[in-house]
N, C-alpha and C positions, 0 to 999 in steps of 0.2 A: 504495499499499499504505499505511496509515495505521499508527502504532505498533501496536506488539502486544508485549502483561500479557508476561511473561517466570515472575510469580512473582504471587501475592495472598494474602491474608492477612484475613479478616472477626475481630473483635473477642469480647468474649465477649459474650452475649448482652446484660447489663444497659449495658454499653459502646459495646451496636451500636446503641442504641437509645433509649440518653439523653438527650434533652434540657437536664438542667442543665450539659453537657458538651461543648464539640468542639472535637474534633481541629486544630491547627492547624500543627504542625509537625513537621520529624523530623532525624534527624542518626545519625551509628552510629558504632563503630568501625572506621569504612571511609575515617571523613573522621580520625579521631585517629590513625591510624598507616597508612603506605604500605600492611603487610603485612596492612591490612584485618581482626584483630582486635587484642583487648585482654587483653593476657596470652596464653592461649589460645583466648579464647573471641571471639565471634562476636553482637557486641550493635547493638541498635536504638536510640537514642530516640523518641517521641513525645512533644511539649508539647500538655497541651489546656489550653482557658481555662475555666472553666466562666460558664455563659451566666444572665439572665436580669435585672433591668429594672432595675437601679443596677449602670453598669460600675465604679466607685468597689468595688465587694464584690467585685469576680472574686478569686479566687482562679487558679493555674497550679499543674499535677500535670503528671509527668511521667513517663509508663509507660519499664521497664526490662524489656526484650523481648530475652528467649535466643534469640536467631538458629541455634546452633550446628545442630538438625537441622527442615532446612527442611521438614518434614512437616511437626513440630509446632513451633510457639513459643510460646512460654510468658512472661508478663508478672505484673510484680506494679508495685505504684506508689510515686511519689517524692514529699514534698511538696516542695520549695522554699521558703526561710525567708529572713530580713532578721535579722540582730540584730540585737540591742536592746543596752543601760545595758551597755555593754564586753564583749557575747560574752554577758552570766548570762543574757539570756532569748531571748526570738527571735519572728516573727509572719509570718502567711504573706507570700508575695509578690503581691501583687495585679497581674496581670498575663492578659493573655490568649494568650499565647504564641506570636505568631505566626511568630515566628523562633527558631532554635537551630543551633551552631553547637558539633563539639566536636572538639576540638583536642589532638593532644596529652595531656596531662592536665588541662587547662578546658575548660569548657561557657560560651559566652556565648552569653546569653539579652536577648530585645529585651522593650522594654515604651513605648507605645507611648501618644498622650494622652488614649486613650479611658479608659487605666490608671489608677487611681493608683500607682502608683511610674512615674512614667511621668522617668525617671535615662533614659532612652536603653536603657541594655543592662548586665546582671548579667552579672557574671565568677562561677562556682561552681569547685571541686575537685575533680575525682573520684575523691579519694583522702577527701575530706569525709564520708563520708555513715551519719549518727549514728541511732540506733533510739532510737524510742519506749520511754517504759515505762511509762504512763497510756493506756486504749481510753477518749478521750472525743472533744466534741466541740469544746474548745478546742483550741487552737493556742499555743503556747509550758510557761512552765514553771508546775504546778501541782500542789496536794496532794501529797507522794508521788512527784512527778518530772515529767513532760514529756510533751507531749502534740500531737499531729499530725490532730487533729478525725478520727479512726479511721485515719487511717495509720498502719503501721508504720517509716519513715524518711525523714526528713529532709534534705534536703542546702543548710547555710548559703552565701548569698552569703560569695564575699569579697574584695568590690570592685564599682568601677561606671564604666563608664561616661558624663560626660552631657557635653551638647551648648554650647558655646563660647556664650556671648549667652540664655541663659535656656530655658524649656523648647519642645520641640519646638510643630509648629499644623503639620495636613492643609487650611486652608483653600483654599493657592493655590501651586502649584513655587513663586515666590518663597523663601514662607515656611521658618526652621528646621524638615529635615522631621521624620517621622514614620517612623520605620524599620518594615515590616510585614516585610519578609523579610529573612532573609542564608541566607549557603551558603558552604561552601570551595572556592575553587581552587589545585588541588594543579601546573597546567597550568601558575599563572606563577610568576615570578619575583622576591622570593621568592614563599613563598604568602600568598596574601589569603584576605581575606574579602570578600564582594559586599553587600550592602545596598541594599535599593529600598523605596521609601517608597510608601504604600498610598492609593489614591483609590476611588471607589464605580464600581462598572461604569456605571454610568448618570450617572458628571461629564460633565466635561470639559477636568479636568483630566489631561497627563500625567505620566507618575511620570516622579523621577531614580533616575541607582542611580551607588551610590558604590564605590570599591575602599580597602582598607586593607588596606596588609602588617601579617604580621605579624611582631613580632620573636625575634632571639635567644632569643631569655629565654620558657621554653618556656608558651608557646599565652596569649601576649600580646599584645597591639597592639603596632606599634613607635612608637613616640617620639620630637619632636624635642628639644632642649636643654632645652626649658622643659616637659617631660611633658606636651604638645600630643599630641593623635592628628590627624593629619594626612590625609584623603585624598590618594591619589596618583594615584587619574584618580578623571573624575565626566563625566559621560552625562548626556544629557536625550532618550528615547526621546517616541513620537507613539502611545503605546499609555495607556489605563487602564486603571483596577479589576488591574494586576497584584496577583496570591498571591502566585507566587514565581517568584527570578531563581536561573539556575546562570553562570556561566562556564567557558569549557571552549576550549582549542587543543590541535589536532591535536598539536602540536610546543611542548616546553618552552619560556618563555619568549616566543611567536607571539602573532601578531595573534587575537583569542578570541571568541567566538560570543557570543554571550547568549543564555540561552531561557528563556524567560518562559510564563506559561500564565494567560492571561485566564480567569476564574471564570464572569463572563455569569453574577449571580445569578439569573436566572427559577428557577420548579422545575421539576427536573426535562430542564433544559438542562445540555448535555454544554460543557468548552470550549472554550477553543482555546489549544495551544503554536505557540508563537513563536520562532522564528530569528532573534536578530538583532546586527548588526556594523555596524560606522560608514559601508557604501555601502550598508545596506537591509535589511529585511524579509522574512520567509516563511513563510505559515502554514504549518500541517502538509495534506497530500494531500487531496482534494474526497473526502469519506468520514461526512457527517451529514445527516443527512435537515432537522431543521430553517433548518440552517443547512449552505452548503458545504465551511467546513472547521471543523467539531464534532468534529471526534477526539480528547477527552483524554477526562480522566475529566469523573465530575458534582461540580462545585463541589470541586476540586482546592487544594492550598494548599504550603508551602515544597516545595521539590523538593534531592534532595542525590545527589549522585552517588560509588558508592565506588569509588574509583579503580581496586583490585585487580580488580575485577570488569566495569566496564564498565556497571556496572546505576545508571539514575536513578529514585532512590527517592520516591515523593509519596504520598499521601494522601487523600482524600476527607472532605469534614467533612460531611455531612446529606443524606437525601432525604426527601421528604417526599410529600401529597400534594397535590391539585390546589389544593386551600383554601391551601394552606404548614403542615402540618400533620403529625406523627409517624405512624404508622398502625402500628409495628414489627408485623403481621399480613398485607399486602400482599407480594407477593412478585417484582408485577411493579416492583416499584419498589425500586434497588439501596441497598442499606444500604454503609452506611460502612464503606469498605475502605482496608488497607494496599496498596501491589501496586509491586512496581517493571520496566523499560521500560530494555532493553539501549536506550546513547547510539545505537550503530549504525541498532537499528532508528526513533530520531527521525530519525536523521539523512536515509536512506534515505524518511524517509515525507515530507521534507523539498525532498528533490531536491539 
């Protein structure tokens, strides 16, 4: 039995087929709090990176999704920004938004080697979202107020984590890592952030995985006496091309399983979902036509586990024709979707 989606959602027409933006990451109020709600609301966040030829110009944006009504998801866009000049101005965050974790009242967002803001991880405060007052293509302070490239809301970063020793590098798995995806593990003691690095699915470099503990200070990672954040665990896999990672243990503080997805970058190809631990790895059950274990979504990205419901959320990045181009009208080609799968269904398919 292959993993069976319990729910799936399509984006609004323009976002479903645009080549200008690519969905990359997902987190939710299911991460933020044990009960799965933020105040009284169920919320899903999806990070999208701007597509184009010059990676250093790419902005990021975040879809804030009202998930209270399962039959009627609604969303609006928020632009993450970096404060300038002591907070008197701001500019757009340049990130492909490969990973996000919403924990308590903080949002942590990755930014990697190909991004202009390659400072590894930025921190945002969920209580600090500002409304733009001028509708223009500019980002920042303008004549008459504040602009956000046509978006209504901005979210300023309040801090960042950077790598000791310099910028990240995706040259090989001996370099400082460029974090591609992150997720929250509530089954660890204490709660922790899990990160994986990205290498091309066509390459040979195996991805590494790190775990970082959260501190008692709401939303921040634990630091040592020198204010450094140190990994509490590190692993090296034999897998390449990983796009998402989850860690979960059946018992609190128990031995974790890592769930990772291989995007398999070819046109129209379904991905592969793996479950790994220190004893080995298992791929999804036989169910693919082009490859035996291709049971997962097409070009899926990061994953997030909604603790209170037992669902794994993920999203697909793109769908293309045989030439690698969007058609927008070809109903035989799945459009990008946001979907959830019970973790129990994933485990059943993995045996």
